[in-house]
mmJSON file of the N, C-alpha and C atoms, coordinates in Angstrom:
{"data_MODEL":{"atom_site":{
"group_PDB":["ATOM","ATOM","ATOM","ATOM","ATOM","ATOM","ATOM","ATOM","ATOM","ATOM","ATOM","ATOM","ATOM","ATOM","ATOM","ATOM","ATOM","ATOM","ATOM","ATOM","ATOM","ATOM","ATOM","ATOM","ATOM","ATOM","ATOM","ATOM","ATOM","ATOM","ATOM","ATOM","ATOM","ATOM","ATOM","ATOM","ATOM","ATOM","ATOM","ATOM","ATOM","ATOM","ATOM","ATOM","ATOM","ATOM","ATOM","ATOM","ATOM","ATOM","ATOM","ATOM","ATOM","ATOM","ATOM","ATOM","ATOM","ATOM","ATOM","ATOM","ATOM","ATOM","ATOM","ATOM","ATOM","ATOM","ATOM","ATOM","ATOM","ATOM","ATOM","ATOM","ATOM","ATOM","ATOM","ATOM","ATOM","ATOM","ATOM","ATOM","ATOM","ATOM","ATOM","ATOM","ATOM","ATOM","ATOM","ATOM","ATOM","ATOM","ATOM","ATOM","ATOM","ATOM","ATOM","ATOM","ATOM","ATOM","ATOM","ATOM","ATOM","ATOM","ATOM","ATOM","ATOM","ATOM","ATOM","ATOM","ATOM","ATOM","ATOM","ATOM","ATOM","ATOM","ATOM","ATOM","ATOM","ATOM","ATOM","ATOM","ATOM","ATOM","ATOM","ATOM","ATOM","ATOM","ATOM","ATOM","ATOM","ATOM","ATOM","ATOM","ATOM","ATOM","ATOM","ATOM","ATOM","ATOM","ATOM","ATOM","ATOM","ATOM","ATOM","ATOM","ATOM","ATOM","ATOM","ATOM","ATOM","ATOM","ATOM","ATOM","ATOM","ATOM","ATOM","ATOM","ATOM","ATOM","ATOM","ATOM","ATOM","ATOM","ATOM","ATOM","ATOM","ATOM","ATOM","ATOM","ATOM","ATOM","ATOM","ATOM","ATOM","ATOM","ATOM","ATOM","ATOM","ATOM","ATOM","ATOM","ATOM","ATOM","ATOM","ATOM","ATOM","ATOM","ATOM","ATOM","ATOM","ATOM","ATOM","ATOM","ATOM","ATOM","ATOM","ATOM","ATOM","ATOM","ATOM","ATOM","ATOM","ATOM","ATOM","ATOM","ATOM","ATOM","ATOM","ATOM","ATOM","ATOM","ATOM","ATOM","ATOM","ATOM","ATOM","ATOM","ATOM","ATOM","ATOM","ATOM","ATOM","ATOM"],
"id":[1,2,3,4,5,6,7,8,9,10,11,12,13,14,15,16,17,18,19,20,21,22,23,24,25,26,27,28,29,30,31,32,33,34,35,36,37,38,39,40,41,42,43,44,45,46,47,48,49,50,51,52,53,54,55,56,57,58,59,60,61,62,63,64,65,66,67,68,69,70,71,72,73,74,75,76,77,78,79,80,81,82,83,84,85,86,87,88,89,90,91,92,93,94,95,96,97,98,99,100,101,102,103,104,105,106,107,108,109,110,111,112,113,114,115,116,117,118,119,120,121,122,123,124,125,126,127,128,129,130,131,132,133,134,135,136,137,138,139,140,141,142,143,144,145,146,147,148,149,150,151,152,153,154,155,156,157,158,159,160,161,162,163,164,165,166,167,168,169,170,171,172,173,174,175,176,177,178,179,180,181,182,183,184,185,186,187,188,189,190,191,192,193,194,195,196,197,198,199,200,201,202,203,204,205,206,207,208,209,210,211,212,213,214,215,216,217,218,219,220,221,222],
"type_symbol":["N","C","C","N","C","C","N","C","C","N","C","C","N","C","C","N","C","C","N","C","C","N","C","C","N","C","C","N","C","C","N","C","C","N","C","C","N","C","C","N","C","C","N","C","C","N","C","C","N","C","C","N","C","C","N","C","C","N","C","C","N","C","C","N","C","C","N","C","C","N","C","C","N","C","C","N","C","C","N","C","C","N","C","C","N","C","C","N","C","C","N","C","C","N","C","C","N","C","C","N","C","C","N","C","C","N","C","C","N","C","C","N","C","C","N","C","C","N","C","C","N","C","C","N","C","C","N","C","C","N","C","C","N","C","C","N","C","C","N","C","C","N","C","C","N","C","C","N","C","C","N","C","C","N","C","C","N","C","C","N","C","C","N","C","C","N","C","C","N","C","C","N","C","C","N","C","C","N","C","C","N","C","C","N","C","C","N","C","C","N","C","C","N","C","C","N","C","C","N","C","C","N","C","C","N","C","C","N","C","C","N","C","C","N","C","C","N","C","C","N","C","C"],
"label_atom_id":["N","CA","C","N","CA","C","N","CA","C","N","CA","C","N","CA","C","N","CA","C","N","CA","C","N","CA","C","N","CA","C","N","CA","C","N","CA","C","N","CA","C","N","CA","C","N","CA","C","N","CA","C","N","CA","C","N","CA","C","N","CA","C","N","CA","C","N","CA","C","N","CA","C","N","CA","C","N","CA","C","N","CA","C","N","CA","C","N","CA","C","N","CA","C","N","CA","C","N","CA","C","N","CA","C","N","CA","C","N","CA","C","N","CA","C","N","CA","C","N","CA","C","N","CA","C","N","CA","C","N","CA","C","N","CA","C","N","CA","C","N","CA","C","N","CA","C","N","CA","C","N","CA","C","N","CA","C","N","CA","C","N","CA","C","N","CA","C","N","CA","C","N","CA","C","N","CA","C","N","CA","C","N","CA","C","N","CA","C","N","CA","C","N","CA","C","N","CA","C","N","CA","C","N","CA","C","N","CA","C","N","CA","C","N","CA","C","N","CA","C","N","CA","C","N","CA","C","N","CA","C","N","CA","C","N","CA","C","N","CA","C","N","CA","C","N","CA","C","N","CA","C","N","CA","C","N","CA","C"],
"label_alt_id":[null,null,null,null,null,null,null,null,null,null,null,null,null,null,null,null,null,null,null,null,null,null,null,null,null,null,null,null,null,null,null,null,null,null,null,null,null,null,null,null,null,null,null,null,null,null,null,null,null,null,null,null,null,null,null,null,null,null,null,null,null,null,null,null,null,null,null,null,null,null,null,null,null,null,null,null,null,null,null,null,null,null,null,null,null,null,null,null,null,null,null,null,null,null,null,null,null,null,null,null,null,null,null,null,null,null,null,null,null,null,null,null,null,null,null,null,null,null,null,null,null,null,null,null,null,null,null,null,null,null,null,null,null,null,null,null,null,null,null,null,null,null,null,null,null,null,null,null,null,null,null,null,null,null,null,null,null,null,null,null,null,null,null,null,null,null,null,null,null,null,null,null,null,null,null,null,null,null,null,null,null,null,null,null,null,null,null,null,null,null,null,null,null,null,null,null,null,null,null,null,null,null,null,null,null,null,null,null,null,null,null,null,null,null,null,null,null,null,null,null,null,null],
"label_comp_id":["MET","MET","MET","SER","SER","SER","LYS","LYS","LYS","LYS","LYS","LYS","PHE","PHE","PHE","SER","SER","SER","ILE","ILE","ILE","ALA","ALA","ALA","ASP","ASP","ASP","ALA","ALA","ALA","LEU","LEU","LEU","ASN","ASN","ASN","PHE","PHE","PHE","GLY","GLY","GLY","ALA","ALA","ALA","PRO","PRO","PRO","PHE","PHE","PHE","PRO","PRO","PRO","TYR","TYR","TYR","ALA","ALA","ALA","ARG","ARG","ARG","VAL","VAL","VAL","ASN","ASN","ASN","ILE","ILE","ILE","ILE","ILE","ILE","ASP","ASP","ASP","LEU","LEU","LEU","ASP","ASP","ASP","TYR","TYR","TYR","GLU","GLU","GLU","MET","MET","MET","LYS","LYS","LYS","ASP","ASP","ASP","GLN","GLN","GLN","ASP","ASP","ASP","SER","SER","SER","LEU","LEU","LEU","LEU","LEU","LEU","MET","MET","MET","VAL","VAL","VAL","MET","MET","MET","ARG","ARG","ARG","ASP","ASP","ASP","GLU","GLU","GLU","THR","THR","THR","THR","THR","THR","GLY","GLY","GLY","PHE","PHE","PHE","GLY","GLY","GLY","THR","THR","THR","ARG","ARG","ARG","ASN","ASN","ASN","ALA","ALA","ALA","GLY","GLY","GLY","ARG","ARG","ARG","GLN","GLN","GLN","LEU","LEU","LEU","LYS","LYS","LYS","THR","THR","THR","LYS","LYS","LYS","ILE","ILE","ILE","LEU","LEU","LEU","ASN","ASN","ASN","LEU","LEU","LEU","VAL","VAL","VAL","GLU","GLU","GLU","SER","SER","SER","LYS","LYS","LYS","PRO","PRO","PRO","GLY","GLY","GLY","TYR","TYR","TYR","PRO","PRO","PRO","ILE","ILE","ILE","LEU","LEU","LEU"],
"label_asym_id":["A","A","A","A","A","A","A","A","A","A","A","A","A","A","A","A","A","A","A","A","A","A","A","A","A","A","A","A","A","A","A","A","A","A","A","A","A","A","A","A","A","A","A","A","A","A","A","A","A","A","A","A","A","A","A","A","A","A","A","A","A","A","A","A","A","A","A","A","A","A","A","A","A","A","A","A","A","A","A","A","A","A","A","A","A","A","A","A","A","A","A","A","A","A","A","A","A","A","A","A","A","A","A","A","A","A","A","A","A","A","A","A","A","A","A","A","A","A","A","A","A","A","A","A","A","A","A","A","A","A","A","A","A","A","A","A","A","A","A","A","A","A","A","A","A","A","A","A","A","A","A","A","A","A","A","A","A","A","A","A","A","A","A","A","A","A","A","A","A","A","A","A","A","A","A","A","A","A","A","A","A","A","A","A","A","A","A","A","A","A","A","A","A","A","A","A","A","A","A","A","A","A","A","A","A","A","A","A","A","A","A","A","A","A","A","A","A","A","A","A","A","A"],
"label_entity_id":["1","1","1","1","1","1","1","1","1","1","1","1","1","1","1","1","1","1","1","1","1","1","1","1","1","1","1","1","1","1","1","1","1","1","1","1","1","1","1","1","1","1","1","1","1","1","1","1","1","1","1","1","1","1","1","1","1","1","1","1","1","1","1","1","1","1","1","1","1","1","1","1","1","1","1","1","1","1","1","1","1","1","1","1","1","1","1","1","1","1","1","1","1","1","1","1","1","1","1","1","1","1","1","1","1","1","1","1","1","1","1","1","1","1","1","1","1","1","1","1","1","1","1","1","1","1","1","1","1","1","1","1","1","1","1","1","1","1","1","1","1","1","1","1","1","1","1","1","1","1","1","1","1","1","1","1","1","1","1","1","1","1","1","1","1","1","1","1","1","1","1","1","1","1","1","1","1","1","1","1","1","1","1","1","1","1","1","1","1","1","1","1","1","1","1","1","1","1","1","1","1","1","1","1","1","1","1","1","1","1","1","1","1","1","1","1","1","1","1","1","1","1"],
"label_seq_id":[1,1,1,2,2,2,3,3,3,4,4,4,5,5,5,6,6,6,7,7,7,8,8,8,9,9,9,10,10,10,11,11,11,12,12,12,13,13,13,14,14,14,15,15,15,16,16,16,17,17,17,18,18,18,19,19,19,20,20,20,21,21,21,22,22,22,23,23,23,24,24,24,25,25,25,26,26,26,27,27,27,28,28,28,29,29,29,30,30,30,31,31,31,32,32,32,33,33,33,34,34,34,35,35,35,36,36,36,37,37,37,38,38,38,39,39,39,40,40,40,41,41,41,42,42,42,43,43,43,44,44,44,45,45,45,46,46,46,47,47,47,48,48,48,49,49,49,50,50,50,51,51,51,52,52,52,53,53,53,54,54,54,55,55,55,56,56,56,57,57,57,58,58,58,59,59,59,60,60,60,61,61,61,62,62,62,63,63,63,64,64,64,65,65,65,66,66,66,67,67,67,68,68,68,69,69,69,70,70,70,71,71,71,72,72,72,73,73,73,74,74,74],
"pdbx_PDB_ins_code":[null,null,null,null,null,null,null,null,null,null,null,null,null,null,null,null,null,null,null,null,null,null,null,null,null,null,null,null,null,null,null,null,null,null,null,null,null,null,null,null,null,null,null,null,null,null,null,null,null,null,null,null,null,null,null,null,null,null,null,null,null,null,null,null,null,null,null,null,null,null,null,null,null,null,null,null,null,null,null,null,null,null,null,null,null,null,null,null,null,null,null,null,null,null,null,null,null,null,null,null,null,null,null,null,null,null,null,null,null,null,null,null,null,null,null,null,null,null,null,null,null,null,null,null,null,null,null,null,null,null,null,null,null,null,null,null,null,null,null,null,null,null,null,null,null,null,null,null,null,null,null,null,null,null,null,null,null,null,null,null,null,null,null,null,null,null,null,null,null,null,null,null,null,null,null,null,null,null,null,null,null,null,null,null,null,null,null,null,null,null,null,null,null,null,null,null,null,null,null,null,null,null,null,null,null,null,null,null,null,null,null,null,null,null,null,null,null,null,null,null,null,null],
"Cartn_x":[-50.437,-49.807,-48.555,-47.655,-46.16,-45.973,-45.451,-44.825,-43.571,-42.865,-41.427,-41.884,-43.002,-43.244,-43.279,-42.737,-42.242,-42.891,-43.685,-44.046,-42.937,-42.069,-41.023,-40.265,-39.789,-39.076,-39.839,-41.145,-41.747,-41.868,-42.015,-42.198,-40.588,-39.553,-38.446,-37.782,-38.389,-38.238,-36.68,-35.791,-34.44,-33.657,-34.051,-33.324,-32.359,-30.853,-30.08,-30.395,-31.216,-31.536,-33.126,-33.469,-34.869,-35.385,-36.705,-37.751,-37.523,-37.627,-37.829,-38.951,-39.612,-40.866,-40.533,-41.57,-41.555,-42.757,-42.701,-43.943,-44.133,-45.314,-45.848,-45.198,-45.465,-44.848,-43.436,-42.771,-41.306,-40.985,-41.679,-41.223,-41.852,-43.017,-43.623,-43.381,-43.092,-43.213,-41.967,-41.236,-40.214,-38.885,-38.408,-37.083,-35.812,-35.064,-33.874,-32.702,-32.578,-31.462,-31.797,-32.935,-33.176,-34.605,-34.662,-35.667,-37.137,-37.334,-39.012,-39.668,-40.909,-42.039,-42.005,-42.047,-42.263,-43.837,-44.388,-45.789,-46.074,-45.987,-46.087,-47.62,-48.017,-49.634,-50.056,-49.383,-49.873,-50.239,-49.358,-49.634,-50.673,-51.166,-52.325,-53.677,-53.937,-55.387,-55.546,-56.709,-56.77,-57.243,-57.76,-58.422,-58.3,-58.391,-58.463,-59.362,-60.407,-61.375,-62.51,-62.829,-63.859,-63.699,-64.627,-64.475,-64.24,-64.773,-64.49,-62.963,-62.249,-60.895,-60.012,-60.563,-59.956,-59.807,-60.959,-61.167,-60.166,-60.144,-58.963,-57.879,-57.243,-55.946,-55.656,-56.679,-56.327,-56.215,-57.056,-56.914,-55.521,-55.012,-53.901,-52.597,-52.791,-51.66,-51.725,-52.865,-52.757,-52.351,-52.549,-51.965,-50.416,-50.093,-48.749,-47.972,-48.639,-48.049,-47.936,-49.154,-49.044,-48.017,-47.876,-47.138,-45.548,-45.241,-43.729,-43.773,-44.079,-44.085,-42.829,-42.695,-41.586,-40.896,-41.395,-40.848,-41.823,-40.903,-42.018,-42.472,-43.607,-43.878,-43.497,-42.999,-42.593,-43.45],
"Cartn_y":[21.148,21.007,20.169,20.617,19.979,19.453,18.174,17.632,17.868,18.879,19.382,20.914,21.239,22.443,22.503,23.297,23.262,24.791,24.589,25.73,26.328,25.585,26.183,27.071,26.445,27.371,28.29,28.502,29.361,30.905,30.199,31.396,31.677,31.166,31.59,32.931,33.501,34.863,34.839,34.149,34.14,34.399,34.104,33.987,32.892,33.196,32.14,30.937,30.902,29.607,29.339,28.11,27.763,28.144,28.12,28.66,27.877,28.324,27.217,27.313,26.223,26.198,26.676,27.549,28.049,27.95,27.677,27.703,28.882,29.232,30.46,30.325,29.239,29.019,29.364,28.92,29.155,30.606,31.169,32.664,33.482,33.368,34.165,34.016,32.633,32.398,31.496,30.784,30.125,31.388,31.064,31.727,31.488,32.416,31.977,31.355,31.648,31.398,30.04,29.705,28.464,27.933,26.657,25.809,25.829,27.134,27.381,28.07,28.531,29.361,30.809,31.804,33.014,33.718,33.837,34.287,35.685,37.029,38.197,38.577,38.393,38.695,39.959,40.958,42.134,42.128,41.052,41.185,40.139,39.5,38.417,38.659,39.639,40.244,41.412,42.241,43.331,43.359,42.352,42.416,40.697,40.519,39.369,39.07,39.984,39.855,39.207,38.445,37.806,36.508,35.715,34.243,33.879,34.665,34.415,34.612,35.729,35.994,34.945,34.239,33.163,32.195,31.638,30.568,30.707,31.714,31.999,31.852,32.476,32.112,30.927,29.942,28.655,27.755,28.021,27.414,27.484,29.08,29.04,28.334,28.563,27.942,26.436,25.705,24.434,23.915,24.805,24.773,24.683,25.812,25.972,24.675,24.234,23.094,21.8,21.675,20.565,20.42,21.83,22.322,21.918,22.236,21.888,21.308,19.922,19.103,18.949,19.367,19.716,20.715,21.978,23.166,23.963,24.619,25.509,26.85,27.256,28.588,29.701,30.614,31.742,32.766],
"Cartn_z":[-42.797,-41.349,-41.886,-41.17,-41.546,-40.008,-40.464,-39.277,-38.646,-39.297,-39.207,-38.1,-38.093,-37.333,-35.996,-35.183,-33.911,-33.442,-32.381,-31.776,-30.974,-30.243,-29.392,-30.606,-31.777,-32.714,-33.138,-33.434,-33.813,-32.694,-31.567,-30.502,-29.931,-30.249,-29.977,-30.226,-31.714,-32.087,-32.093,-32.449,-32.995,-31.56,-30.349,-29.153,-29.084,-28.719,-28.728,-28.243,-26.815,-26.376,-26.439,-26.65,-26.569,-25.104,-25.148,-24.046,-22.895,-21.765,-20.62,-20.176,-19.681,-18.902,-17.51,-17.111,-15.659,-15.174,-13.856,-12.936,-12.152,-11.907,-11.216,-9.8,-9.379,-7.826,-7.675,-8.617,-8.637,-8.906,-9.724,-9.871,-8.693,-8.215,-7.334,-5.446,-5.462,-4.052,-3.675,-4.424,-3.932,-3.818,-2.406,-2.134,-2.842,-3.436,-3.987,-3.349,-2.045,-1.264,-0.193,-0.44,0.416,-0.029,0.339,0.074,0.647,0.504,1.169,0.312,0.514,0.095,0.876,0.293,0.624,0.462,1.39,1.149,1.943,1.16,1.756,1.834,3.371,3.324,2.651,2.876,2.164,0.543,0.106,-1.249,-1.717,-1.009,-1.072,-1.207,-0.241,-0.303,0.291,0.38,0.68,1.953,2.716,4.09,4.538,5.975,6.626,7.529,7.566,8.481,8.366,7.18,6.41,6.593,6.454,6.311,4.897,4.05,2.541,2.426,3.093,2.679,3.252,4.568,5.33,4.319,3.548,2.676,1.527,1.132,0.012,0.327,1.445,1.758,2.298,2.847,3.211,1.939,0.828,-0.548,-1.054,-1.032,-1.47,-0.805,0.628,1.256,1.151,0.75,0.592,-0.504,-1.563,-2.995,-2.874,-2.36,-2.039,-1.677,-0.338,0.358,-0.656,-1.647,-2.368,-3.508,-4.06,-5.077,-4.586,-3.726,-3.137,-1.691,-1.63,-0.461,0.25,1.693,2.406,2.546,1.6,1.791,2.697,3.825,4.633,3.836,4.287,4.079,5.11,4.571,5.542,5.315],
"occupancy":[1.0,1.0,1.0,1.0,1.0,1.0,1.0,1.0,1.0,1.0,1.0,1.0,1.0,1.0,1.0,1.0,1.0,1.0,1.0,1.0,1.0,1.0,1.0,1.0,1.0,1.0,1.0,1.0,1.0,1.0,1.0,1.0,1.0,1.0,1.0,1.0,1.0,1.0,1.0,1.0,1.0,1.0,1.0,1.0,1.0,1.0,1.0,1.0,1.0,1.0,1.0,1.0,1.0,1.0,1.0,1.0,1.0,1.0,1.0,1.0,1.0,1.0,1.0,1.0,1.0,1.0,1.0,1.0,1.0,1.0,1.0,1.0,1.0,1.0,1.0,1.0,1.0,1.0,1.0,1.0,1.0,1.0,1.0,1.0,1.0,1.0,1.0,1.0,1.0,1.0,1.0,1.0,1.0,1.0,1.0,1.0,1.0,1.0,1.0,1.0,1.0,1.0,1.0,1.0,1.0,1.0,1.0,1.0,1.0,1.0,1.0,1.0,1.0,1.0,1.0,1.0,1.0,1.0,1.0,1.0,1.0,1.0,1.0,1.0,1.0,1.0,1.0,1.0,1.0,1.0,1.0,1.0,1.0,1.0,1.0,1.0,1.0,1.0,1.0,1.0,1.0,1.0,1.0,1.0,1.0,1.0,1.0,1.0,1.0,1.0,1.0,1.0,1.0,1.0,1.0,1.0,1.0,1.0,1.0,1.0,1.0,1.0,1.0,1.0,1.0,1.0,1.0,1.0,1.0,1.0,1.0,1.0,1.0,1.0,1.0,1.0,1.0,1.0,1.0,1.0,1.0,1.0,1.0,1.0,1.0,1.0,1.0,1.0,1.0,1.0,1.0,1.0,1.0,1.0,1.0,1.0,1.0,1.0,1.0,1.0,1.0,1.0,1.0,1.0,1.0,1.0,1.0,1.0,1.0,1.0,1.0,1.0,1.0,1.0,1.0,1.0,1.0,1.0,1.0,1.0,1.0,1.0],
"B_iso_or_equiv":[0.0,0.0,0.0,0.0,0.0,0.0,0.0,0.0,0.0,0.0,0.0,0.0,0.0,0.0,0.0,0.0,0.0,0.0,0.0,0.0,0.0,0.0,0.0,0.0,0.0,0.0,0.0,0.0,0.0,0.0,0.0,0.0,0.0,0.0,0.0,0.0,0.0,0.0,0.0,0.0,0.0,0.0,0.0,0.0,0.0,0.0,0.0,0.0,0.0,0.0,0.0,0.0,0.0,0.0,0.0,0.0,0.0,0.0,0.0,0.0,0.0,0.0,0.0,0.0,0.0,0.0,0.0,0.0,0.0,0.0,0.0,0.0,0.0,0.0,0.0,0.0,0.0,0.0,0.0,0.0,0.0,0.0,0.0,0.0,0.0,0.0,0.0,0.0,0.0,0.0,0.0,0.0,0.0,0.0,0.0,0.0,0.0,0.0,0.0,0.0,0.0,0.0,0.0,0.0,0.0,0.0,0.0,0.0,0.0,0.0,0.0,0.0,0.0,0.0,0.0,0.0,0.0,0.0,0.0,0.0,0.0,0.0,0.0,0.0,0.0,0.0,0.0,0.0,0.0,0.0,0.0,0.0,0.0,0.0,0.0,0.0,0.0,0.0,0.0,0.0,0.0,0.0,0.0,0.0,0.0,0.0,0.0,0.0,0.0,0.0,0.0,0.0,0.0,0.0,0.0,0.0,0.0,0.0,0.0,0.0,0.0,0.0,0.0,0.0,0.0,0.0,0.0,0.0,0.0,0.0,0.0,0.0,0.0,0.0,0.0,0.0,0.0,0.0,0.0,0.0,0.0,0.0,0.0,0.0,0.0,0.0,0.0,0.0,0.0,0.0,0.0,0.0,0.0,0.0,0.0,0.0,0.0,0.0,0.0,0.0,0.0,0.0,0.0,0.0,0.0,0.0,0.0,0.0,0.0,0.0,0.0,0.0,0.0,0.0,0.0,0.0,0.0,0.0,0.0,0.0,0.0,0.0],
"pdbx_formal_charge":[null,null,null,null,null,null,null,null,null,null,null,null,null,null,null,null,null,null,null,null,null,null,null,null,null,null,null,null,null,null,null,null,null,null,null,null,null,null,null,null,null,null,null,null,null,null,null,null,null,null,null,null,null,null,null,null,null,null,null,null,null,null,null,null,null,null,null,null,null,null,null,null,null,null,null,null,null,null,null,null,null,null,null,null,null,null,null,null,null,null,null,null,null,null,null,null,null,null,null,null,null,null,null,null,null,null,null,null,null,null,null,null,null,null,null,null,null,null,null,null,null,null,null,null,null,null,null,null,null,null,null,null,null,null,null,null,null,null,null,null,null,null,null,null,null,null,null,null,null,null,null,null,null,null,null,null,null,null,null,null,null,null,null,null,null,null,null,null,null,null,null,null,null,null,null,null,null,null,null,null,null,null,null,null,null,null,null,null,null,null,null,null,null,null,null,null,null,null,null,null,null,null,null,null,null,null,null,null,null,null,null,null,null,null,null,null,null,null,null,null,null,null],
"auth_seq_id":[1,1,1,2,2,2,3,3,3,4,4,4,5,5,5,6,6,6,7,7,7,8,8,8,9,9,9,10,10,10,11,11,11,12,12,12,13,13,13,14,14,14,15,15,15,16,16,16,17,17,17,18,18,18,19,19,19,20,20,20,21,21,21,22,22,22,23,23,23,24,24,24,25,25,25,26,26,26,27,27,27,28,28,28,29,29,29,30,30,30,31,31,31,32,32,32,33,33,33,34,34,34,35,35,35,36,36,36,37,37,37,38,38,38,39,39,39,40,40,40,41,41,41,42,42,42,43,43,43,44,44,44,45,45,45,46,46,46,47,47,47,48,48,48,49,49,49,50,50,50,51,51,51,52,52,52,53,53,53,54,54,54,55,55,55,56,56,56,57,57,57,58,58,58,59,59,59,60,60,60,61,61,61,62,62,62,63,63,63,64,64,64,65,65,65,66,66,66,67,67,67,68,68,68,69,69,69,70,70,70,71,71,71,72,72,72,73,73,73,74,74,74],
"auth_comp_id":["MET","MET","MET","SER","SER","SER","LYS","LYS","LYS","LYS","LYS","LYS","PHE","PHE","PHE","SER","SER","SER","ILE","ILE","ILE","ALA","ALA","ALA","ASP","ASP","ASP","ALA","ALA","ALA","LEU","LEU","LEU","ASN","ASN","ASN","PHE","PHE","PHE","GLY","GLY","GLY","ALA","ALA","ALA","PRO","PRO","PRO","PHE","PHE","PHE","PRO","PRO","PRO","TYR","TYR","TYR","ALA","ALA","ALA","ARG","ARG","ARG","VAL","VAL","VAL","ASN","ASN","ASN","ILE","ILE","ILE","ILE","ILE","ILE","ASP","ASP","ASP","LEU","LEU","LEU","ASP","ASP","ASP","TYR","TYR","TYR","GLU","GLU","GLU","MET","MET","MET","LYS","LYS","LYS","ASP","ASP","ASP","GLN","GLN","GLN","ASP","ASP","ASP","SER","SER","SER","LEU","LEU","LEU","LEU","LEU","LEU","MET","MET","MET","VAL","VAL","VAL","MET","MET","MET","ARG","ARG","ARG","ASP","ASP","ASP","GLU","GLU","GLU","THR","THR","THR","THR","THR","THR","GLY","GLY","GLY","PHE","PHE","PHE","GLY","GLY","GLY","THR","THR","THR","ARG","ARG","ARG","ASN","ASN","ASN","ALA","ALA","ALA","GLY","GLY","GLY","ARG","ARG","ARG","GLN","GLN","GLN","LEU","LEU","LEU","LYS","LYS","LYS","THR","THR","THR","LYS","LYS","LYS","ILE","ILE","ILE","LEU","LEU","LEU","ASN","ASN","ASN","LEU","LEU","LEU","VAL","VAL","VAL","GLU","GLU","GLU","SER","SER","SER","LYS","LYS","LYS","PRO","PRO","PRO","GLY","GLY","GLY","TYR","TYR","TYR","PRO","PRO","PRO","ILE","ILE","ILE","LEU","LEU","LEU"],
"auth_asym_id":["A","A","A","A","A","A","A","A","A","A","A","A","A","A","A","A","A","A","A","A","A","A","A","A","A","A","A","A","A","A","A","A","A","A","A","A","A","A","A","A","A","A","A","A","A","A","A","A","A","A","A","A","A","A","A","A","A","A","A","A","A","A","A","A","A","A","A","A","A","A","A","A","A","A","A","A","A","A","A","A","A","A","A","A","A","A","A","A","A","A","A","A","A","A","A","A","A","A","A","A","A","A","A","A","A","A","A","A","A","A","A","A","A","A","A","A","A","A","A","A","A","A","A","A","A","A","A","A","A","A","A","A","A","A","A","A","A","A","A","A","A","A","A","A","A","A","A","A","A","A","A","A","A","A","A","A","A","A","A","A","A","A","A","A","A","A","A","A","A","A","A","A","A","A","A","A","A","A","A","A","A","A","A","A","A","A","A","A","A","A","A","A","A","A","A","A","A","A","A","A","A","A","A","A","A","A","A","A","A","A","A","A","A","A","A","A","A","A","A","A","A","A"],
"auth_atom_id":["N","CA","C","N","CA","C","N","CA","C","N","CA","C","N","CA","C","N","CA","C","N","CA","C","N","CA","C","N","CA","C","N","CA","C","N","CA","C","N","CA","C","N","CA","C","N","CA","C","N","CA","C","N","CA","C","N","CA","C","N","CA","C","N","CA","C","N","CA","C","N","CA","C","N","CA","C","N","CA","C","N","CA","C","N","CA","C","N","CA","C","N","CA","C","N","CA","C","N","CA","C","N","CA","C","N","CA","C","N","CA","C","N","CA","C","N","CA","C","N","CA","C","N","CA","C","N","CA","C","N","CA","C","N","CA","C","N","CA","C","N","CA","C","N","CA","C","N","CA","C","N","CA","C","N","CA","C","N","CA","C","N","CA","C","N","CA","C","N","CA","C","N","CA","C","N","CA","C","N","CA","C","N","CA","C","N","CA","C","N","CA","C","N","CA","C","N","CA","C","N","CA","C","N","CA","C","N","CA","C","N","CA","C","N","CA","C","N","CA","C","N","CA","C","N","CA","C","N","CA","C","N","CA","C","N","CA","C","N","CA","C","N","CA","C","N","CA","C","N","CA","C","N","CA","C","N","CA","C"],
"pdbx_PDB_model_num":[1,1,1,1,1,1,1,1,1,1,1,1,1,1,1,1,1,1,1,1,1,1,1,1,1,1,1,1,1,1,1,1,1,1,1,1,1,1,1,1,1,1,1,1,1,1,1,1,1,1,1,1,1,1,1,1,1,1,1,1,1,1,1,1,1,1,1,1,1,1,1,1,1,1,1,1,1,1,1,1,1,1,1,1,1,1,1,1,1,1,1,1,1,1,1,1,1,1,1,1,1,1,1,1,1,1,1,1,1,1,1,1,1,1,1,1,1,1,1,1,1,1,1,1,1,1,1,1,1,1,1,1,1,1,1,1,1,1,1,1,1,1,1,1,1,1,1,1,1,1,1,1,1,1,1,1,1,1,1,1,1,1,1,1,1,1,1,1,1,1,1,1,1,1,1,1,1,1,1,1,1,1,1,1,1,1,1,1,1,1,1,1,1,1,1,1,1,1,1,1,1,1,1,1,1,1,1,1,1,1,1,1,1,1,1,1,1,1,1,1,1,1]
}}}
């Protein structure tokens, strides 16, 4: 083991800039032009007619609200 080893350097693969940490919420839900989240319902589930589907959507929405407090969900 070497204390000089850096996983960030090892996974850089010669790129000119170091890696940037990203958040799945930012990538998939945050709108680029405003401080809000966009949830496209057709991309979230195959159906909406069951209680199980409703629970899953509710959980996802609550997680989105918690991850970005103050951001509206469109």
